[in-house]
N, C-alpha and C positions, 0 to 999 in steps of 0.2 A: 694653329692650335687644333688639337683633336676635338672631335665632338664630345668625347668624355670630359675634356677640360672645360668646354663651354658649359656643360651641365654642372660641373663643379662651380663655375662662376655664377651660375644662376641660383644654385640651391645650397651648396655645401659650405659648411664652416670648416676652417682648417683645424687639424689636430693641434692640440695645445701641448707644449712641452711639459713633461712631468718634472716638476721642480721640487726640491726639498723645501719643507716649510720654513727653514731657517733663512731662505733667500729673501732678505729684506729688500723692499722697494718694488718687487714684481709680484706681490701677493696674488694679484689677479690671475697670473699664469698658473697658480696652483689649483684653479677651478677648471672644470671641463665645460666649455660653452655648449657642447653637444648634449649635455645632460639638462633636460628641461627644468629640473629642480634648481639649477644654479645659473641657467642662461640669463644673462642680462648684459647690457651694453658695456658695463665697466670691465667685465672679464674679456669680452671680445676686443675692446679697445686696447687694453694692455698688450694682448697677444698680437694684435694687428700692428701696433707701433713697433714692437720689438722685431717681429718677423720680417716686416717689409723694409725697415731701415737697415736691418742686418743684410737683407738681400741687396739693397742699394750699394752697400760698401763691400760686398763679398767678392769672390774671385771673378766670376764671369763678367759682371757689369763694370767693376771698378779695378780690382787689383791686376787682372790680366786683360783689362779692356781700356777704359778711358784714362786711367792713370798713366798707361804706357803711351797712348796716342798723343796726349798733350805733353809728353816728355817731362813729367814730374818724377816718374819712376822708370826704371829699366830692369831688365832681367839678366841674371848670370847663369841660370840653369833652366832647362826646358824653355828655350828662348823663342819658340815659334811665334807666340803672340806679339812679341816685340818686333817681329818682322811682318806683322799683319797677317799671319797665317793663323787665324782664329779658329777654334774648334766649333764645328757646327752645333755640337751639344750646348755650347755657351749661348748661342742665339736662342735655342729652344728653351733653355733654363730661364733666361731673363723673361722671355715672352710668357711661358707657362706660369712661372712663379708669380708674376704680377697680375696676370689675368685670372688664373684659377684660384689664387689665394688672396693676394693683396686687394684687388678691387672688390672682390666678394666680401672681404672683411668689412670694408668701409660701407659698402651697400647695406650690409646687415646692421651696422651702427645707425645708419640713416633711417632704416625701417623701424628699428626699435625706438629710436628717438621720437619718431612720429607716433608710434603706438603708445608711448608713455607721455605724450604731449610735452616733451622736453626738447625745445628747439636748439638748445646748446649742444646736445649730442648730434642732432642733425647737422649743425654747422660744422662741427669737428669732422664728422664723416665726409662731408662735402669738400672741406679744405684738403683733407688727406687724400681723398679719391682724386681730386684735381691734381694734387702734387704728383701722384704716381702716373696719372694719364700724361702729364707733361714730360715725365721721364721717358715713358714709352714712345711718345710721338717724336721727341728729340733724338731718340736712338734710331727709330725705324722710318719716320715720316708719316705717311698715311697709315692709319690703323683703325680697327674697329672701335667706335666710340658711341655713336648714338644707338646702335643696335647691340652693343656688347651686353651680355648678361640677360638677354630677353628670351630665354627658352620658354617662359610662360606664354609668350606671344608666338610660339612656334618658330622662333628664329634661332636656328642652330648653326647657320653659316652666315654670320653678320657681315654686312658690307664694310669696306674700309672707307672711312670718311676722309675727305680732303683735309690736309693739315690746316689749311686756312679756316675751314669750318670748325675744326677741333679747337683752335685757339679762340675763335669767337665764342664757342660754347664754354670753354674753361674760364675765360674772363668774366662771362656773365654769371657762371656758377659761383665764382668767388665773391662777386658783388652781392649775390643773394645770400651767401653764407655769412658775410659780414653783417648784413642787415638782420639776419635771424638771431644773431648773438644778443643775449640779454644778460648784461653783466650783473644784474641784481636778481636774475631768475633762478631757476632750478639748478642745483649743483650737478657736476658730472664727476664720476670717479673712474679710476683705472688709467688716468692720463699720466704718462711718464715724460711728456715733453714740457708742458706748462703746469702740470699738477692741478688742473681744474681752473686755472686763472683765465677767465673768459676775456678779460681786457687784453691779455697777452695774445690770445688766439685771434682776436679781432685785428690786432696789429699785424699778425702773421698773414692773415687772409689778405689784407691790403698790401702788404709788402710783396707777397707772392703775386698779387695782381699787377703790381708795378713791374716785377720781373718779366711776366709774360707780355705785358704791354711793350716793354722795351725790346724784347726778343723780336717782335715783328715790326720794328721801326722802319726797316728798309723794305718791308713787304706790304704793309698796310698802314701807311702813316696816319691816316685819319683815325682809325681805331686805336692805334698806338697812342696818339696824342690825347684823345679823350679819356681813354682808360687810365693812362698814367696820371693825368691831372686829377681824375676822380679818386684814384687810390691814394695819392699824396694828400689830398684834402680830407680823406676819411681817416687818416692817421696811420703812419707806418712806424717802423722801428726808430727809436730815438737814442739808443745806447746799446752796448754789447750785452746788457742785462736782458734785452729782448730777443737775443739770438734764438732761433728755433733749432734745438738739438735734443737728441735722445741720449741720456746718460747710461751707458752700459755699466755693468757691474764687474768687479775684478775677476770673478771666477766663472768657469763654464757651468751651465750652458748659456749664461746671460752676459758673456763677455763680448767685446768688440770683435768683428769678424777678422780684422787684420791680426789681432792677437791670437785668435783661434788658428789662423793659417800658420802663424810663426811657430806653433807648437810642433809641427811636423815638417815644415818647409822653410827653406832659406833662399828663395829664388830671386827676391827683389832687392834692388838697391836704388839709391837716389840717382836720377838721370844727370849725366854730365852737362846737358844743356842747362838745367836749372842751377846746378852748382856753379858753373862758370858765370852765369848771370848774377847770382847772389854775391859771389866773391868780387866781381867787377864793381858792384854797387856798394860793397861793404855792408850788405844787408844783414842786420843782426838777427833776422828770423832764421838764418841758416843754422844757428845753434839749436833751434827747435825742429826744423824740418829734417835735419840730417845728423847722424852721429859721426864722430871721428872714426877713421879706420881703426880696427882692433889690433892690427899688426902692420909691420912694414917689411918690405922685401926689396932689396937693392936691385935685384934682377928683374923685377916687374916693371912694366911701363910707367908706373906711378912713382917710382923712387922709394925711399925708405923712411921718410918722415911720417910720423903719425899725428903731427900737430896741425894738420889742415884737413880739408874735406876733399874727397875724391869720388866724383860721380862716374857712372858707367855710360858709355855711348850706347844709344838705342840701336837696336837692329843687329846685334851680334849673332852669329851662328853659335851653336853650342861649343864648337871647337875654338872659335875666337874668344868666347867668354872664358873657357878653360885656360887659354893662353895669357890671360891677364895676370896670372900668378895666383897666389892664394886669395880666395874671395874675401878674407878678413882684411885685405889691404884696400878695400873699397868701402865707401860709406853706406851703411844701412839707413833705412828710413828712421827718422828720429823717434826716440822713446815715447815722446808725447803721443804719437800716432799709433804706436804698437802696444801700448798698455792695455790691459784688460778693460779698464774703465775709461778708455779714450772715448770722447763723445762722438756720436754720429751726427754731423752738422748738416742741417737742411738748408738754412739760410742765415746770413749774418747782417749786422748793422753796416759793416763795410760795404757789402753789396748794394744796400739801399743808397748809400752815399755816392757810390760810383754811378748808379743809375741817375741820381739827381744831377751829378756833374754832366753826364751825357745829355740829359734832357735840356739843361741850361746851355750847353755848347751847341746843340742843334738849333736852339732859339725859336722853336715853333710849338712849345709845349705849354705856353701860358703861365709859367711859374716864374717867381722872382728869386734872385740870388746870383752867385758868382760861380762859374764852372770851376775855375782854378781853386777856389776856396774849398768847394765840396770834394774835389779830387784829392787835395791834401788832407782833408778831414777823413776821407775814406782810407788813405794809407795809414793815418794815425790810428783809426779804429782797428784796422787789421793788426797793427803792431801791439796795441793795447790788449787785444784779444789774447795775445801770447805773453803778456807781462813785460814787454820791452819798456825800458825806462824813458822818461820824457826827454832826457838829455840825448839819448841815442836816437830817438825819433827826430828831434830837431836837427841833429847832425845829418841824418839821412835825407831829410827833406831839403836841406840847404844845398846839396850837391847839384851841379848843373844838369846832370842826366835825369834828375827827378824834379828839380825846381823849374818846371816848364809852365808857360801860360797855355791853358787849355782853350782852344778855339774851335770854331766850326770846321776848320780844315785839318786839324791834327788830333782831334779828340779820339779817334779810333786807335791811333798808335799810342798816345799818351795814356789813355785809360786802359787799353787792351794789354799793354805791357805790365802795368802795375796790377791789374785785376788778375792776370795769369799767375803772378806771384802770390797774391792774397788768397786765391782759391786752391792753394795746395791742400790736398786732403779731400777736396770736393771734386773728384775727377769728372763726374758727369756734367756738372755745371761748368767747370773749366773748359771741357770739350765744346759745349754749346757756345760759350762766349768766344772761344778761339775761332770757331767757324763763323760766328756772326761778325766779329770785329776784325778778323784777319790779322790780328797781332797777338803776341809777337811773331816775327818771322822765324819759324822753326826749321832746322835742317832736316833733310830726309834721313831716316835711319840708314844704317850702313848697308843692309841687305834686305830691302823690302821685297815681298813676293810680287809676282807678276800681276796678281789680281788687284793690287793697289794702284797699278797704272802709273807708277812713279810719283804718287801723291800721298799725302797724309789722309787717312780715311775720314769721310764726312758723314757716314752712316754705317749701320750694320745691316746686312741682308736679313730678309725675313727667314724665320725658321723653316726647315724643309717640310715639316708636316703640313704647313699651310698650303703648300702647292698641291697636296693630295686631298685633304679633307675640306678645304675651303677654296678650291681651285678657281672658281669663277670670280669670287671677290678678290682673291690674290691677283689674278690676271688683269682685272680692271684697274687695280691700284698700280700695277707695274706699267700698264699702258699709259696711264695718266701721269705717273710720277717720273718714270724713266727706268732704266735698267736696274735690276735688283742686285746691286753690287755696292762695293765700298766707296765708290767715287761719285755716286749720284747725289747731287745737292738737294737738301730739303727746301721746302717752299720759302722759308724765311731766310735762307742763306743766299743772299742776292749778289754778293761780290766775291 
């Protein structure tokens, strides 16, 4: 990150989109937080949630990044990213966007909450700041954390903290945030995730703490076990009504980033890897995840029927993609995910249940219950999230490939394969859990670039600017973590 962007992180508020007064639901964005007459945490919070969740699901991090890596999506045009030839500007965009805007936004909310003696604003700022720090460290590994945004302390080239230390800090911050929340205290405004419901925010803080605790299960089992047990005892999601998501609006500029991309581009399709798996399992979610092809072509490799689903193999060259025949003969990403008002999902009840199943299967987390029951409950919650009928859920759960007993020896495969399906649309989280659990076993794309070393990427390289403006900190991180490439495993990725 450039010194300019570190200054932005320390002091600057992001510019707020100029929205028409008729845009219901995002009224806070119609105010300019840079204007001292209107500056307050409500206006900053609305903008911060919208901008940063948009960034999370935008092209660099998700659509041309994690969604392709985990083989939920594939590309039929400009296919370089599907072959792991990622644009250097994408690494820079992700890094700069979250550091110079996202984290600054939530730092400001925390400061204003303290100034106004409103701990609920402080807590929300801490939860969201931790969320996006977790996104950054799970993409890059070691990153600036403890010294990020400290220009007032004359730190313009912050050190890169070890990922182990970052996770320790994030888990502690979520515990503090949960304790700060006063459900009968001062209200907060401008919140488009839970609309000021602090009991819901408390559940989210604890559920996110559970996620981070389970992420490090193979790297720091002691902290993982204690943090997970504490999070569960403090109260986590108990239904899909608790899901943490940002509800975009149908029209620009407040629409979902996938919808915005589809206005001018038609590059993405559902991956063949996913389609084949869903068809093999007769998974009813395929009708939500994918569209039927819009046309048929008997000369194309996929035949001429339009009554099924046809995914695209990952890693095609542009010429190979063109050779598929008309692109309309392949399945686009489902309308649910490309609608203007498609939600940006941060965490779900299904995830919490999968984590509970895993903790029970590992047997060292001091909680009671049955791993297989929670595993099935997690699948059920995922399907109910998309309106699948009880009868279809029961049929799905009864088949031998799904109706497995989850044990201490098979939990990574059993949970990993089903969680990969459930996390469709949450590309960054799906990528993290794929790296951690090592399931499902994904095929290599057809034409991966040499930089991938014949492997599926497990991290993104640091942006090039860091090598020049923060060279000493960058060099120390690389020396400690390993080569700055696509194949260097993160600290928590042990197997």
